[in-house]
BAFI-951798 format. One line per 3 residues: number of its first residue (from 1); their letters; for each residue x, y, z of N, C-alpha, C. Coordinates in steps of 0.2 Angstrom, whole numbers, padded with zeros to 4 digits. Example, Ala and Ser with C-alpha at 12.3 -4.5 7.8 and 13.67 -1.06 7.14 Angstrom:
1) AS) 0066:-0028:0039:0062:-0022:0039:0066:-0016:0039  0064:-0011:0035:0068:-0005:0036:0064:0000:0039
This chain:
1) MEK) 0008:-0078:0028:0004:-0073:0025:0002:-0067:0029  0004:-0061:0027:0003:-0055:0032:-0003:-0052:0031  -0006:-0051:0037:-0013:-0048:0037:-0012:-0040:0039
4) YRL) -0017:-0036:0038:-0017:-0029:0039:-0023:-0027:0042  -0023:-0022:0046:-0029:-0019:0049:-0029:-0011:0049  -0035:-0008:0050:-0035:-0001:0051:-0034:0001:0058
7) PAE) -0030:0006:0058:-0028:0008:0066:-0035:0011:0069  -0035:0011:0075:-0042:0013:0079:-0044:0020:0076  -0039:0024:0075:-0040:0031:0072:-0042:0032:0065
10) VRY) -0043:0027:0062:-0045:0028:0054:-0052:0026:0054  -0056:0030:0051:-0062:0028:0048:-0063:0030:0041  -0068:0026:0038:-0069:0027:0031:-0076:0026:0029
13) RVV) -0078:0029:0023:-0085:0028:0021:-0084:0027:0013  -0089:0024:0011:-0089:0022:0003:-0095:0027:0001  -0093:0030:-0004:-0098:0035:-0008:-0098:0033:-0015
16) ADE) -0103:0031:-0018:-0103:0030:-0025:-0096:0026:-0028  -0095:0020:-0024:-0089:0016:-0026:-0083:0019:-0025  -0082:0025:-0021:-0075:0027:-0019:-0075:0029:-0011
19) AVI) -0069:0028:-0008:-0069:0029:-0001:-0066:0036:0001  -0069:0038:0006:-0066:0044:0009:-0064:0042:0016  -0057:0043:0017:-0054:0040:0023:-0052:0046:0028
22) LRL) -0053:0046:0034:-0052:0050:0039:-0047:0048:0044  -0041:0051:0045:-0037:0050:0050:-0038:0054:0056  -0042:0052:0061:-0044:0056:0066:-0038:0060:0070
25) AAG) -0033:0057:0072:-0027:0060:0075:-0024:0065:0071  -0023:0064:0064:-0019:0068:0060:-0024:0073:0057  -0031:0072:0058:-0035:0077:0054:-0034:0077:0047
28) RVL) -0032:0071:0044:-0031:0071:0037:-0036:0067:0034  -0038:0069:0027:-0043:0066:0024:-0040:0064:0017  -0042:0057:0015:-0039:0055:0009:-0045:0052:0005
31) GLN) -0044:0052:-0001:-0049:0049:-0006:-0046:0043:-0010  -0050:0038:-0011:-0048:0032:-0015:-0053:0031:-0021  -0050:0029:-0026:-0055:0027:-0032:-0058:0020:-0030
34) WTG) -0061:0017:-0036:-0064:0011:-0035:-0059:0005:-0033  -0054:0005:-0037:-0049:0000:-0035:-0046:0000:-0029  -0044:0006:-0027:-0041:0008:-0020:-0046:0005:-0015
37) TRI) -0052:0007:-0016:-0058:0006:-0011:-0058:-0001:-0010  -0058:-0005:-0016:-0059:-0013:-0016:-0053:-0016:-0012  -0047:-0013:-0013:-0041:-0016:-0010:-0042:-0015:-0003
40) LAL) -0043:-0009:-0001:-0044:-0007:0007:-0050:-0012:0010  -0056:-0013:0007:-0060:-0017:0009:-0058:-0025:0010  -0054:-0027:0005:-0052:-0034:0006:-0047:-0035:0012
43) LEG) -0043:-0029:0012:-0038:-0030:0017:-0042:-0030:0024  -0046:-0025:0025:-0050:-0025:0031:-0054:-0031:0033  -0056:-0034:0027:-0060:-0040:0028:-0055:-0047:0030
46) GAS) -0049:-0046:0031:-0044:-0051:0033:-0040:-0054:0027  -0041:-0051:0021:-0037:-0054:0016:-0030:-0052:0016  -0025:-0057:0014:-0018:-0056:0014:-0017:-0052:0007
49) ESE) -0011:-0050:0006:-0009:-0047:0000:-0010:-0051:-0006  -0008:-0058:-0005:-0009:-0062:-0011:-0016:-0064:-0012  -0020:-0064:-0007:-0027:-0065:-0008:-0031:-0059:-0011
52) VVD) -0028:-0053:-0010:-0031:-0047:-0014:-0030:-0048:-0021  -0024:-0049:-0022:-0022:-0050:-0030:-0026:-0055:-0033  -0027:-0061:-0030:-0031:-0067:-0033:-0038:-0065:-0034
55) QLV) -0041:-0061:-0029:-0048:-0059:-0029:-0049:-0053:-0035  -0044:-0048:-0035:-0044:-0044:-0041:-0043:-0047:-0047  -0039:-0051:-0049:-0038:-0055:-0055:-0045:-0058:-0057
58) NEV) -0049:-0059:-0053:-0056:-0062:-0055:-0060:-0056:-0056  -0059:-0050:-0054:-0063:-0044:-0055:-0062:-0040:-0060  -0055:-0039:-0062:-0053:-0034:-0067:-0049:-0037:-0072
61) EAD) -0049:-0034:-0078:-0044:-0037:-0083:-0037:-0034:-0082  -0033:-0038:-0079:-0026:-0036:-0078:-0021:-0042:-0078  -0015:-0041:-0080:-0010:-0046:-0079:-0008:-0047:-0072
64) QQE) -0008:-0053:-0070:-0007:-0055:-0063:-0001:-0052:-0060  0005:-0053:-0063:0011:-0050:-0061:0011:-0042:-0060  0008:-0039:-0065:0007:-0032:-0065:0003:-0030:-0059
67) LAA) -0002:-0033:-0058:-0007:-0032:-0053:-0004:-0033:-0046  0000:-0038:-0046:0003:-0040:-0039:0009:-0034:-0037  0012:-0031:-0042:0017:-0026:-0041:0013:-0020:-0038
70) DVA) 0007:-0018:-0042:0003:-0012:-0041:0000:-0013:-0034  -0003:-0019:-0032:-0006:-0020:-0025:0000:-0019:-0020  0006:-0022:-0021:0011:-0021:-0016:0013:-0014:-0015
73) AFI) 0013:-0010:-0020:0015:-0003:-0020:0009:0001:-0017  0003:0000:-0018:-0003:0003:-0015:-0003:0001:-0007  -0002:-0005:-0005:-0002:-0007:0002:0004:-0003:0006
76) QEL) 0010:-0002:0002:0015:0002:0005:0013:0009:0006  0009:0012:0001:0007:0019:0001:0002:0020:0007  -0003:0015:0008:-0007:0015:0013:-0004:0015:0020
79) MDA) 0001:0011:0021:0005:0011:0027:0008:0017:0028  0012:0019:0023:0015:0026:0024:0011:0031:0026  0004:0031:0024:-0001:0036:0025:-0004:0035:0032
82) GVI) -0002:0030:0035:-0005:0028:0041:-0012:0025:0041  -0014:0023:0035:-0022:0021:0035:-0022:0013:0037  -0017:0009:0035:-0017:0003:0037:-0010:0001:0041
85) ERQ) -0010:-0005:0045:-0004:-0007:0048:-0004:-0014:0048  0002:-0017:0049:0002:-0025:0049:-0001:-0027:0056  -0005:-0033:0056:-0007:-0036:0062:-0002:-0039:0065
88) A) -0001:-0038:0072:0004:-0042:0076:0002:-0050:0076
């Protein structure tokens, strides 16, 4: 089970169920909707990708396989944007 973390240069705040993310070194600001914010919070809390999917299945109405594909794609987007990284 792979775990993820936020790099030291990343800060975020939740405002009205949405996250505002700041990458300090890049001076880049990103915004996330409720679902993206929830995924980021679960990952930061130590959840693996499969644990995120399991938790979201309990919270939203979605097909588990479709949700798993969406979560995997979103995690890759977060990694590509430098918002999260794999833990060593």
